[in-house]
C-alpha positions as CSV (number, residue, x, y, z in Angstrom):
1,Q,108.6,119.6,94.1
2,V,108.5,122.7,91.9
3,Q,107.9,126.0,93.6
4,L,107.8,129.5,92.2
5,V,107.5,132.1,95.0
6,E,106.8,135.7,94.1
7,S,107.5,138.6,96.4
8,G,107.7,142.4,96.2
9,G,104.1,143.4,95.5
10,G,102.2,146.0,97.4
11,L,100.6,149.4,97.2
12,V,102.4,152.2,95.4
13,Q,101.4,155.7,94.2
14,P,101.2,156.5,90.5
15,G,104.6,157.2,89.2
16,G,106.3,155.0,91.8
17,S,108.4,151.9,91.4
18,L,108.3,148.3,92.6
19,R,110.6,145.3,92.0
20,L,109.0,141.9,91.9
21,S,111.1,138.8,92.6
22,C,110.3,135.2,91.8
23,A,112.4,132.5,93.4
24,A,112.3,129.1,91.8
25,S,113.1,125.7,93.2
26,G,112.8,122.2,91.9
27,I,113.6,123.0,88.3
28,I,116.8,123.5,86.3
29,F,116.2,127.2,86.2
30,R,118.7,128.1,83.5
31,T,116.8,125.9,81.0
32,Y,113.5,127.8,81.3
33,T,112.1,130.9,79.7
34,M,110.8,133.0,82.6
35,N,107.7,135.0,82.2
36,W,105.7,137.6,84.2
37,Y,102.0,137.6,83.6
38,R,99.3,139.8,85.2
39,Q,95.6,139.6,85.6
40,A,93.4,142.6,86.5
41,P,89.9,142.1,87.9
42,G,87.5,141.2,85.1
43,K,90.3,140.8,82.5
44,Q,92.2,138.0,81.0
45,R,95.6,137.1,82.1
46,E,98.2,138.8,79.9
47,L,101.9,138.3,79.3
48,V,103.8,141.3,80.5
49,A,107.5,140.4,80.1
50,A,109.6,137.4,79.2
51,I,113.3,136.5,79.4
52,T,114.7,133.5,77.6
53,R,117.5,131.2,78.5
54,S,119.9,133.4,76.4
55,N,118.6,136.6,78.2
56,S,116.6,137.8,75.2
57,T,113.7,139.9,76.5
58,N,110.2,140.9,75.3
59,F,107.6,143.2,76.7
60,T,104.0,143.9,76.0
61,D,103.6,147.3,74.4
62,S,101.9,149.0,77.4
63,V,105.0,148.5,79.6
64,K,107.8,149.1,77.2
65,G,110.2,151.7,78.5
66,R,108.8,151.4,82.0
67,F,109.5,147.7,83.0
68,T,112.6,145.7,82.8
69,I,113.0,141.9,83.4
70,S,116.2,140.2,84.5
71,R,117.3,136.9,85.8
72,D,120.0,135.6,88.1
73,N,120.6,131.9,87.3
74,A,122.9,131.6,90.3
75,K,120.0,132.5,92.6
76,N,117.3,130.8,90.5
77,T,115.5,134.1,90.6
78,V,113.8,136.3,88.0
79,Y,113.0,140.0,88.6
80,L,110.5,142.5,87.2
81,Q,111.5,146.1,87.8
82,M,108.5,148.3,87.4
83,S,108.8,152.1,87.1
84,S,106.5,155.0,86.3
85,L,103.6,152.8,87.5
86,K,100.1,153.7,86.4
87,P,96.7,152.7,87.9
88,E,96.2,150.5,84.9
89,D,99.2,148.4,86.1
90,T,97.1,147.2,89.0
91,A,96.8,143.5,88.9
92,V,97.9,140.2,90.4
93,Y,101.3,139.4,88.9
94,Y,102.3,135.8,88.3
95,C,105.6,134.2,87.6
96,N,105.7,131.5,85.0
97,A,108.5,129.1,84.1
98,H,108.2,127.6,80.6
99,R,110.2,125.1,78.6
100,T,109.8,122.9,75.5
101,R,111.3,119.6,74.6
102,P,110.3,118.3,77.1
103,D,107.3,120.5,77.7
104,A,107.0,122.0,81.2
105,D,105.0,124.8,82.6
106,Y,104.9,126.1,86.2
107,W,103.2,129.0,87.9
108,G,103.6,130.9,91.1
109,Q,100.8,131.9,93.4
110,G,100.8,135.5,92.4
111,T,101.5,138.8,94.1
112,Q,99.2,141.8,94.2
113,V,100.3,145.1,92.8
114,T,98.0,148.1,93.4
115,V,98.8,151.5,92.0
116,S,96.7,154.2,93.6
117,S,96.9,157.5,95.3
């Protein structure tokens, strides 16, 4: 059974930092690209950050320079370090594991991040 379990969300003031974690089980973690998505109320889910099997990273423009993504294959865990947080970063953040050949796609349950004073 595949599980992706996010943690680390919460309430933070503007300018603050949070680190999200996503622990995976039931998959060969090192073979997956790991992604963080977010969905704000009334908006579509968007890809925030990605890290490939070879540790290449990619970020949406709005978080470049503020967020970093990393993975620990020994712990089957991916992290999203978020700094200089803004109210517009408020959303539910979802962990995603994606692979091709064979295709596979798994999601976590999401963790709420609220940036507010």
